C-alpha positions as CSV (number, residue, x, y, z in Angstrom):
1,M,-71.9,32.6,-61.7
2,V,-71.0,33.9,-65.3
3,A,-71.0,31.4,-67.8
4,D,-67.9,31.4,-69.6
5,N,-68.9,32.8,-73.0
6,E,-71.5,35.6,-71.6
7,V,-69.4,39.0,-70.9
8,K,-71.3,41.2,-68.6
9,V,-71.2,44.7,-69.5
10,P,-71.1,47.7,-67.0
11,N,-73.8,49.7,-67.0
12,V,-71.7,53.4,-68.4
13,T,-73.9,56.9,-67.8
14,T,-72.7,59.8,-70.4
15,S,-73.4,63.0,-70.2
16,K,-73.9,63.6,-73.8
17,P,-76.1,61.6,-75.9
18,L,-73.9,59.0,-78.0
19,S,-75.1,60.1,-81.4
20,R,-73.0,63.4,-83.5
21,Q,-75.9,66.1,-83.7
22,G,-75.5,69.4,-84.9
23,S,-73.2,67.6,-87.7
24,P,-73.7,68.7,-91.2
25,S,-74.4,66.3,-93.8
26,G,-72.4,65.7,-97.2
27,F,-76.1,67.5,-98.5
28,S,-77.0,70.4,-98.3
29,I,-81.1,71.1,-99.9
30,N,-80.1,75.2,-99.7
31,A,-76.8,74.7,-101.1
32,L,-78.7,73.2,-104.0
33,M,-81.2,75.9,-104.2
34,N,-78.8,78.6,-104.4
35,P,-77.6,77.8,-107.2
36,A,-80.2,77.0,-109.0
37,K,-81.6,80.0,-108.7
38,E,-78.7,81.7,-109.6
39,K,-78.8,79.8,-113.0
40,A,-82.9,80.5,-113.4
41,A,-81.7,84.3,-113.8
42,E,-78.2,83.8,-115.9
43,V,-81.3,81.9,-118.0
44,K,-83.7,84.5,-117.8
45,E,-81.3,87.1,-119.0
46,K,-80.0,84.5,-121.9
47,V,-83.1,84.2,-122.8
48,A,-84.1,88.0,-122.6
49,T,-81.4,88.6,-124.8
50,T,-81.7,86.1,-127.8
51,I,-85.6,87.4,-127.8
52,E,-83.9,90.6,-128.8
53,N,-82.2,90.0,-131.3
54,L,-85.0,87.7,-133.0
55,P,-86.8,88.9,-135.9
56,K,-89.6,91.5,-135.3
57,S,-91.6,92.0,-138.4
58,H,-94.5,93.9,-138.7
59,F,-97.6,91.2,-139.4
60,T,-101.5,92.8,-139.3
61,E,-104.5,92.3,-138.3
62,T,-105.8,90.2,-141.5
63,D,-102.7,88.0,-141.2
64,L,-104.3,87.2,-136.8
65,Q,-107.9,86.4,-137.9
66,M,-106.5,84.4,-141.1
67,E,-104.3,81.9,-138.8
68,W,-106.9,81.7,-136.0
69,N,-110.0,81.3,-138.3
70,L,-107.2,78.1,-139.5
71,L,-106.9,76.8,-136.0
72,L,-110.8,77.4,-135.8
73,K,-111.2,74.8,-138.3
74,Q,-108.2,72.8,-137.7
75,L,-109.9,72.1,-134.3
76,Q,-113.7,72.3,-135.4
77,S,-112.3,68.0,-137.1
78,K,-110.3,67.1,-134.9
79,N,-111.6,67.9,-131.0
80,T,-115.2,69.4,-131.4
81,F,-114.9,70.4,-127.5
82,V,-112.2,73.1,-127.2
83,F,-113.5,74.1,-130.9
84,N,-116.5,74.7,-129.3
85,A,-115.2,75.8,-126.3
86,I,-113.1,78.5,-127.9
87,K,-115.2,79.6,-130.8
88,A,-116.0,82.7,-129.2
89,F,-113.0,83.7,-128.1
90,K,-112.1,87.2,-130.1
91,L,-107.8,88.0,-131.6
92,I,-106.8,91.9,-131.7
93,K,-104.1,93.8,-133.0
94,K,-103.9,96.6,-129.9
95,D,-100.2,97.1,-131.1
96,E,-97.5,96.4,-133.3
97,N,-96.4,93.0,-131.0
98,A,-99.5,92.4,-129.1
99,I,-102.0,91.0,-129.4
100,Q,-105.8,90.4,-127.2
101,V,-107.5,87.4,-126.3
102,L,-111.2,88.1,-125.4
103,Y,-112.4,85.2,-123.9
104,P,-116.6,84.7,-122.1
105,S,-115.5,82.2,-118.9
106,D,-112.6,81.1,-117.4
107,S,-113.1,77.2,-118.2
108,A,-113.5,78.1,-121.9
109,K,-109.4,79.7,-120.9
110,I,-108.5,77.3,-119.5
111,E,-109.4,74.7,-122.7
112,F,-107.4,77.8,-124.7
113,D,-104.1,77.7,-122.7
114,K,-104.1,73.8,-123.8
115,I,-103.8,74.9,-127.4
116,S,-102.3,78.6,-127.2
117,G,-98.7,78.0,-127.2
118,E,-98.5,75.7,-129.8
119,F,-101.0,78.3,-131.8
120,F,-99.2,81.6,-130.5
121,N,-95.3,79.6,-131.8
122,H,-97.0,78.5,-135.0
123,F,-98.2,82.5,-135.7
124,K,-94.8,83.8,-134.8
125,T,-92.7,81.8,-136.9
126,K,-94.9,82.3,-139.4
127,V,-95.0,86.0,-138.8
128,H,-91.8,86.2,-138.6
129,N,-92.4,88.3,-135.0
130,F,-90.7,86.8,-132.1
131,S,-91.7,90.4,-129.5
132,I,-95.4,89.2,-129.6
133,E,-96.8,90.1,-126.3
134,I,-100.6,88.1,-124.8
135,E,-102.9,89.9,-123.5
136,Y,-106.3,88.1,-121.7
137,K,-108.7,89.8,-121.1
138,R,-112.5,88.9,-119.7
139,D,-115.2,89.9,-122.3
140,F,-118.5,89.6,-120.2
141,E,-120.8,92.2,-123.1
142,N,-119.5,91.2,-126.8
143,L,-119.1,87.3,-126.4
144,K,-121.9,85.9,-125.2
145,I,-123.6,83.0,-127.5
146,E,-127.4,83.7,-127.5
147,V,-129.8,80.4,-128.1
148,V,-131.2,80.8,-131.4
149,T,-135.0,79.1,-131.2
150,K,-137.1,79.1,-133.7
151,K,-139.4,80.9,-132.1
152,K,-137.1,84.0,-132.2
153,I,-135.9,83.0,-136.0
154,F,-140.3,82.9,-136.7
155,E,-140.0,86.7,-134.7
156,K,-136.9,87.3,-137.6
157,F,-139.3,86.0,-140.3
158,I,-142.0,88.3,-138.9
159,E,-140.1,91.2,-139.1
160,K,-139.5,90.6,-142.8
161,N,-143.2,89.5,-144.0
162,P,-145.8,90.8,-141.1
163,L,-148.3,88.6,-142.9
164,L,-146.7,85.3,-141.1
165,K,-148.0,87.0,-137.8
166,D,-151.8,86.4,-139.2
167,L,-150.3,83.0,-140.7
168,D,-149.3,82.4,-137.2
169,D,-152.2,83.8,-135.8
170,L,-154.4,81.2,-138.2
171,M,-152.4,78.1,-138.0
172,K,-151.4,78.5,-134.1
173,F,-147.6,76.8,-135.0
174,D,-146.5,75.2,-131.9
175,L,-142.9,77.0,-131.9
176,T,-141.1,75.8,-128.6
């Protein structure tokens, strides 16, 4: 017996799923990605055209070194960690619009990358040359920092005054 408020539902089987499959939604990631790529290419082209129109004044090696030393002085007082990491860097003017940055280690370069954008933007503005290209090169030989010990200092003094060697033999200095 069926109660008055119960509804009997017949068992029906279908050959197709009840949900709609294969119908596209109103949101498509691919549709959003392609115009973004096109817009990025347009922006890149506009930036390249704008950079061509910016001034390309001459700058000297002295200009570059003065700004680099100024940055190092500022960092020495403000951020000693970054200063110690990048103080061994060498900046060299390679061409009219090219600067080569010689760095001793990858970890030092990572610290330099944090401030390089600001430094080079400032430098480009100061010298009125906005087409400067930066080339990074790892330099193993010339940028090694030698740790100067008391013994090495004393040996340099011995080269200047050989009598210090006799004094060292007599007094047996502890130069460790």
